[in-house]
C-alpha positions as CSV (number, residue, x, y, z in Angstrom):
1,M,14.3,-5.6,5.8
2,D,13.1,-9.1,6.6
3,K,9.6,-8.1,8.1
4,R,7.5,-8.1,4.9
5,L,4.2,-8.8,3.4
6,I,4.7,-11.9,1.1
7,E,1.3,-12.7,-0.3
8,L,-2.2,-11.1,-1.0
9,H,-5.2,-13.2,-1.8
10,V,-8.6,-11.6,-2.7
11,E,-11.9,-13.0,-3.7
12,N,-14.8,-10.8,-5.0
13,F,-13.4,-7.4,-4.0
14,R,-14.5,-5.1,-6.9
15,S,-12.9,-6.7,-10.1
16,L,-10.6,-8.9,-8.1
17,R,-12.7,-12.1,-8.5
18,N,-10.0,-14.5,-7.5
19,V,-6.4,-13.1,-7.3
20,T,-3.4,-14.4,-5.5
21,L,-0.5,-12.0,-5.8
22,P,3.1,-12.8,-4.4
23,L,4.6,-9.5,-3.1
24,R,8.3,-8.5,-3.3
25,P,10.1,-5.4,-2.0
26,L,9.2,-3.5,-5.2
27,N,5.9,-4.4,-7.1
28,V,4.8,-2.5,-10.2
29,L,1.3,-3.0,-11.7
30,V,1.0,-2.3,-15.4
31,G,-2.1,-2.7,-17.7
32,P,-4.8,-0.7,-19.4
33,N,-7.5,1.4,-17.7
34,G,-10.1,-0.9,-16.0
35,A,-7.7,-3.8,-15.6
36,G,-7.8,-3.7,-11.8
37,K,-4.6,-1.9,-10.7
38,T,-6.5,0.7,-8.6
39,N,-8.6,-2.1,-7.0
40,V,-5.4,-3.8,-5.8
41,L,-4.3,-0.6,-4.1
42,E,-7.9,-0.1,-2.8
43,V,-7.6,-3.4,-0.9
44,F,-4.9,-2.1,1.2
45,R,-6.7,1.2,1.8
46,F,-9.8,-0.7,2.9
47,L,-7.8,-2.9,5.4
48,A,-6.2,0.2,6.9
49,D,-9.7,1.9,7.2
50,V,-11.1,-1.3,8.8
51,I,-8.5,-1.0,11.6
52,R,-8.9,2.8,11.9
53,T,-12.6,3.1,11.8
54,D,-14.0,-0.5,12.0
55,L,-15.6,-2.8,9.5
56,V,-19.0,-1.1,8.8
57,P,-17.6,2.5,8.5
58,A,-15.0,1.2,6.1
59,L,-17.7,-0.4,4.0
60,D,-20.0,2.6,4.2
61,L,-17.1,4.9,3.1
62,R,-17.2,2.9,-0.2
63,G,-21.1,2.8,-0.6
64,G,-21.7,-0.4,1.3
65,F,-21.0,-4.0,0.7
66,E,-23.0,-4.0,-2.6
67,Q,-20.6,-1.4,-4.0
68,V,-17.5,-3.2,-2.9
69,V,-18.3,-6.8,-3.8
70,F,-17.7,-8.2,-7.4
71,W,-20.4,-7.1,-9.9
72,G,-19.7,-9.7,-12.5
73,G,-21.4,-13.1,-12.9
74,R,-25.0,-14.1,-13.3
75,R,-25.8,-13.8,-9.6
76,P,-24.5,-11.2,-7.1
77,A,-21.6,-12.5,-5.1
78,A,-22.6,-13.4,-1.5
79,S,-19.2,-13.0,0.1
80,M,-15.8,-11.4,-0.2
81,E,-12.5,-12.4,1.3
82,I,-9.1,-10.8,1.9
83,S,-6.1,-12.8,3.1
84,L,-2.5,-11.8,3.8
85,K,0.7,-13.7,4.5
86,A,3.6,-11.9,6.1
87,T,6.7,-12.1,8.4
88,W,5.8,-9.3,10.7
89,T,5.8,-10.8,14.1
90,T,9.0,-11.7,16.0
91,H,9.0,-15.6,15.4
92,S,7.5,-15.6,11.8
93,S,9.3,-16.8,8.8
94,R,8.4,-17.5,5.2
95,G,8.0,-21.1,6.1
96,A,5.8,-20.2,9.1
97,P,4.3,-16.9,8.2
98,D,1.8,-14.7,9.9
99,E,-1.6,-15.1,8.4
100,Y,-4.6,-12.8,8.5
101,D,-8.0,-13.5,6.8
102,L,-11.1,-11.4,6.6
103,R,-14.3,-12.8,5.2
104,I,-17.5,-10.8,4.8
105,E,-20.8,-12.6,3.8
106,R,-24.2,-11.3,2.8
107,R,-27.2,-13.5,3.7
108,A,-30.8,-13.1,2.6
109,L,-33.4,-12.9,5.4
110,K,-37.1,-14.1,5.3
111,S,-38.1,-10.5,5.4
112,G,-36.5,-9.9,2.1
113,E,-33.7,-7.8,3.6
114,T,-30.1,-8.8,3.8
115,S,-27.7,-9.1,6.8
116,L,-23.9,-9.1,6.9
117,S,-21.6,-11.3,8.9
118,R,-17.8,-11.5,9.1
119,R,-15.2,-13.9,10.1
120,E,-11.6,-13.1,10.9
121,S,-8.7,-15.2,11.7
122,F,-5.1,-14.5,12.8
123,Q,-2.4,-17.1,12.9
124,F,1.2,-16.7,14.0
125,K,4.2,-18.5,15.5
126,R,5.0,-18.4,19.1
127,T,8.5,-18.5,20.8
128,R,8.3,-22.1,21.5
129,G,5.9,-24.9,21.3
130,R,2.5,-24.2,19.7
131,G,1.6,-21.1,17.7
132,R,-1.8,-19.4,18.0
133,R,-4.9,-19.1,15.9
134,I,-7.4,-16.4,16.9
135,T,-10.7,-16.6,15.1
136,V,-13.6,-14.1,15.2
137,S,-17.1,-15.2,14.3
138,G,-20.4,-13.6,15.2
139,Q,-20.0,-12.3,18.7
140,K,-17.2,-14.6,19.8
141,V,-13.4,-14.5,19.7
142,N,-11.8,-18.0,20.0
143,V,-8.1,-18.4,20.9
144,I,-6.7,-21.9,20.2
145,G,-3.3,-23.4,20.0
146,I,-1.9,-24.7,16.6
147,G,0.7,-27.3,16.0
148,K,1.3,-31.0,16.4
149,D,2.5,-31.2,20.1
150,D,0.6,-31.5,23.2
151,G,-2.8,-32.4,21.8
152,E,-5.6,-29.8,21.8
153,S,-5.2,-26.8,23.8
154,P,-8.1,-25.2,25.6
155,E,-10.3,-22.7,23.7
156,R,-11.4,-19.4,25.2
157,S,-14.2,-17.2,24.0
158,I,-14.4,-13.4,24.4
159,G,-17.6,-11.5,23.6
160,I,-17.4,-8.9,20.8
161,R,-19.9,-6.8,18.8
162,R,-21.3,-8.8,15.8
163,L,-19.7,-6.7,13.0
164,S,-16.8,-5.2,14.9
165,S,-13.2,-5.9,13.9
166,G,-11.5,-8.7,16.0
167,L,-8.7,-6.2,16.6
168,S,-10.9,-4.3,19.1
169,T,-10.4,-7.4,21.5
170,L,-6.7,-6.5,21.9
171,P,-7.0,-5.2,25.5
172,R,-8.7,-8.3,26.6
173,L,-6.2,-10.8,25.4
174,S,-3.2,-11.9,27.5
175,D,0.4,-12.1,26.4
176,E,0.2,-15.9,26.3
177,E,-2.8,-15.7,24.0
178,G,-1.0,-13.4,21.6
179,V,-1.7,-9.8,22.4
180,A,1.7,-8.6,21.3
181,E,1.4,-10.5,17.9
182,V,-2.1,-9.2,17.1
183,A,-1.0,-5.7,18.1
184,T,1.9,-5.9,15.6
185,I,-0.4,-7.2,12.8
186,A,-2.9,-4.4,13.6
187,D,-0.1,-1.8,13.6
188,R,1.1,-3.0,10.1
189,L,-2.4,-3.1,8.6
190,Q,-3.2,0.4,10.0
191,S,0.1,1.9,8.6
192,F,-0.7,1.0,4.9
193,R,-0.7,4.2,2.9
194,V,-2.0,4.8,-0.6
195,F,0.0,7.9,-1.7
196,D,-1.2,10.3,-4.4
197,V,0.2,13.8,-4.4
198,D,-2.5,16.4,-4.4
199,V,-0.6,19.2,-6.0
200,T,-3.1,21.9,-4.9
201,A,-2.7,20.8,-1.3
202,A,1.0,20.4,-1.5
203,R,1.4,24.0,-2.7
204,R,-0.2,25.4,0.5
205,P,1.7,26.5,3.6
206,A,1.9,23.8,6.3
207,K,1.6,24.2,10.1
208,L,4.7,23.4,12.1
209,A,4.5,20.0,13.8
210,A,7.1,17.9,15.6
211,L,8.1,14.8,13.5
212,P,5.1,14.9,11.2
213,T,3.9,11.9,9.3
214,L,3.9,12.6,5.6
215,D,0.2,13.0,4.6
216,E,-1.2,10.6,2.0
217,Q,-1.7,13.6,-0.4
218,A,1.4,15.5,0.7
219,G,-0.7,18.3,2.2
220,N,1.9,18.9,4.8
221,L,4.9,18.6,2.4
222,A,6.4,21.9,3.5
223,V,6.7,21.0,7.2
224,F,7.7,17.5,6.5
225,L,10.6,18.7,4.3
226,L,11.6,21.2,7.0
227,E,11.6,18.6,9.8
228,L,13.6,16.2,7.5
229,R,16.3,18.9,7.1
230,R,16.3,19.5,10.9
231,N,16.4,15.8,11.9
232,D,18.3,13.9,9.2
233,V,20.7,16.2,7.4
234,Q,22.2,13.4,5.2
235,A,18.7,12.4,3.9
236,W,17.9,16.0,3.3
237,L,21.0,16.7,1.3
238,R,20.4,13.5,-0.9
239,L,16.9,14.6,-1.5
240,Q,17.9,18.2,-2.4
241,Q,20.6,16.7,-4.8
242,D,18.1,14.3,-6.5
243,A,15.7,17.2,-7.1
244,I,18.6,19.3,-8.6
245,E,19.6,16.4,-10.8
246,V,16.2,16.1,-12.3
247,L,15.2,19.8,-12.4
248,P,18.1,21.6,-14.2
249,Q,17.0,25.1,-13.3
250,L,17.0,24.2,-9.6
251,E,19.9,25.3,-7.4
252,G,18.5,24.7,-3.9
253,I,15.5,24.3,-1.7
254,D,14.8,26.6,1.3
255,F,12.0,27.5,3.6
256,A,10.3,30.7,4.8
257,A,7.8,31.5,7.5
258,L,4.4,32.8,6.1
259,S,4.1,36.5,6.5
260,G,2.1,37.3,9.6
261,S,2.4,33.8,11.0
262,D,4.9,32.1,13.3
263,H,3.3,28.7,12.8
264,E,3.2,28.1,9.1
265,V,6.0,27.4,6.7
266,I,6.4,27.5,2.8
267,V,8.9,25.8,0.6
268,T,11.0,28.2,-1.6
269,L,13.0,27.1,-4.7
270,Q,16.3,28.8,-5.6
271,E,16.2,28.8,-9.4
272,R,19.0,29.7,-11.9
273,G,18.8,33.2,-13.4
274,L,16.0,34.4,-11.0
275,R,16.7,37.4,-8.6
276,Q,14.5,36.0,-5.9
277,P,13.3,32.5,-4.6
278,T,10.2,30.9,-6.1
279,P,7.4,29.9,-3.7
280,L,6.3,26.3,-4.1
281,A,2.8,27.7,-4.8
282,D,4.2,29.1,-8.1
283,A,6.1,26.0,-9.1
284,S,5.2,23.7,-11.9
285,Y,2.8,20.6,-11.4
286,G,5.7,18.2,-12.2
287,T,8.1,20.0,-9.8
288,I,5.6,19.5,-6.9
289,R,4.9,15.9,-7.8
290,L,8.6,15.2,-7.8
291,L,9.2,16.8,-4.5
292,G,6.3,14.9,-3.0
293,L,7.5,11.6,-4.3
294,L,11.1,12.3,-3.1
295,A,9.7,13.1,0.3
296,L,7.9,9.7,0.4
297,L,11.1,7.9,-0.6
298,Y,13.2,9.6,2.1
299,D,10.6,9.1,4.9
300,P,12.5,8.1,8.0
301,R,9.3,6.4,9.4
302,P,7.8,4.6,6.4
303,P,4.7,2.4,6.8
304,A,4.8,-1.3,6.2
305,L,3.5,-0.9,2.6
306,T,3.4,2.2,0.5
307,C,1.1,2.2,-2.6
308,V,1.4,4.8,-5.3
309,E,-1.2,5.4,-8.0
310,E,0.2,6.5,-11.4
311,I,3.6,7.3,-10.0
312,D,4.9,8.8,-13.4
313,H,2.1,11.2,-13.9
314,G,3.4,14.7,-14.6
315,L,7.1,13.7,-14.5
316,H,9.6,14.2,-17.2
317,P,10.9,10.8,-18.6
318,Q,14.5,11.8,-17.3
319,A,13.2,11.6,-13.8
320,L,12.2,7.9,-14.1
321,A,15.7,6.3,-13.9
322,L,16.5,8.2,-10.6
323,L,13.0,7.4,-9.3
324,I,13.3,3.7,-9.7
325,E,16.8,3.7,-8.2
326,R,15.4,5.4,-5.2
327,L,12.4,3.2,-5.0
328,R,14.8,0.1,-4.8
329,E,16.8,1.8,-2.1
330,A,13.7,2.7,0.0
331,S,12.3,-0.8,-0.5
332,E,15.0,-2.0,2.0
333,R,12.9,-0.1,4.7
334,T,9.3,-0.6,3.4
335,Q,7.5,-2.3,0.5
336,F,6.0,-0.6,-2.5
337,L,3.1,-1.4,-4.7
338,I,3.0,1.0,-7.7
339,A,0.6,1.4,-10.6
340,T,1.7,2.9,-14.0
341,H,0.7,3.3,-17.5
342,S,4.2,4.3,-18.7
343,P,6.2,1.9,-20.9
344,A,9.2,4.2,-20.2
345,F,8.8,3.4,-16.5
346,A,8.4,-0.3,-17.2
347,D,11.6,-0.3,-19.5
348,R,13.7,0.3,-16.3
349,L,12.2,-2.5,-14.2
350,K,13.4,-6.1,-13.6
351,P,11.1,-8.9,-14.6
352,E,10.5,-9.8,-11.0
353,E,9.3,-6.2,-10.2
354,L,6.7,-6.3,-13.0
355,I,3.1,-7.3,-12.5
356,V,1.0,-7.4,-15.7
357,C,-2.8,-6.8,-15.2
358,E,-5.5,-7.7,-17.7
359,R,-9.4,-7.5,-17.6
360,R,-11.2,-10.8,-18.6
361,D,-14.4,-10.9,-20.6
362,D,-16.4,-11.7,-17.5
363,G,-15.4,-8.4,-15.8
364,S,-12.8,-10.0,-13.5
365,S,-9.1,-9.0,-13.3
366,A,-6.2,-11.4,-14.1
367,I,-3.4,-10.4,-11.8
368,P,-0.7,-11.4,-12.5
369,A,-1.8,-12.1,-16.0
370,V,1.8,-13.5,-16.8
371,S,4.1,-15.3,-14.3
372,T,7.6,-14.0,-13.5
373,D,9.0,-17.1,-15.1
374,E,7.1,-16.5,-18.2
375,V,8.2,-12.8,-18.3
376,N,11.7,-14.0,-18.0
377,R,11.2,-16.5,-20.9
378,I,9.7,-13.8,-23.1
379,V,12.6,-11.4,-22.3
380,E,15.2,-14.1,-23.1
381,A,13.4,-15.0,-26.3
382,S,13.4,-11.3,-27.4
383,E,17.1,-11.0,-26.9
384,G,16.8,-8.6,-24.2
385,L,14.1,-6.0,-25.4
386,P,13.1,-3.7,-22.5
387,L,10.0,-4.7,-20.6
388,G,8.1,-1.4,-21.6
389,D,8.6,-2.3,-25.3
390,L,7.5,-5.8,-24.8
391,W,4.4,-4.7,-22.8
392,F,3.5,-2.0,-25.3
393,S,3.8,-4.5,-28.2
394,G,1.5,-6.9,-26.5
395,A,4.1,-9.7,-26.0
396,L,3.5,-9.6,-22.2
397,G,-0.3,-9.1,-22.5
398,G,-2.0,-6.3,-20.6
399,D,-2.2,-4.1,-23.8
400,L,-2.4,-0.3,-23.3
């Protein structure tokens, strides 16, 4: 997979005062409670919400600008900014990446009230000649050429609502101006998913649907697994074998229609020594969490980036080795940003997959608190101690 997010830069988003985070196929955030791991995941949920609902609704969902912006410092922060670099569009590369930037500012009015403004910019490489930069400020969208040849290209302005996302201008851009590239960026941003299995929701029957997208809380787990079995037999067999490997009592997974309904399906588990299948509603918390995570990892239509909060929660340690192996395999099709408190999970990581998070005295997050080069140096000096041991001991910072 060569179409990837390669860098996140954040200023004044919750505890992320000034964070620049290089992103690889698999990225695992470790650190104590309050270090900022969840806030990194929330950046991506916020961006997806901006595309799905627009800027003001995305802020309102979080209590407004005042609840989202950094709370530390002697004075309230007047702005926040989120920037991404990626290789999503056709002609982008690590040397000439796509760039997206969103800046939101709060200004004091003479009346004593405050007013918000936003500025967005998109930059991307074209087939030949100049690339394009699209900037959104106030009620104008400006499309300009970028590059060294041909001098300045003409600038065109398109009207837009003052606080609306610039992506709402898509139908009014031409192909030459970059409608296809901006559409690609919007599609990737909108696809970002923060996954957290809601065991109560996952236990329930699910309504049949053609090629369903796996819900962020796995509320449609039953029908997703059924459609995976119908449409990708090899993936289904591998998922089932993984579950059997981790759950010694499990012999197979099947499905049944809910009594009295032709439109809902339940998952049933064939377990050793039992005369009848166990409905998923009666399965253990850890079993349901595991099946939800395996469904995520075998998703045939993954988003550009999948975030998972506390991935190891409720899982037996024997599941972690297999889980990390499957994460690496799935990261060939999508990227992962994972948060964990588990030294046992960190033990199985490579230095370049580990991102240590710390909280500074001023309330801001240090992410990464230790560079990959420094992690490699510490591992070498320790004569190969596992990363979880080094983190737990404080050698890598980000103490538990």
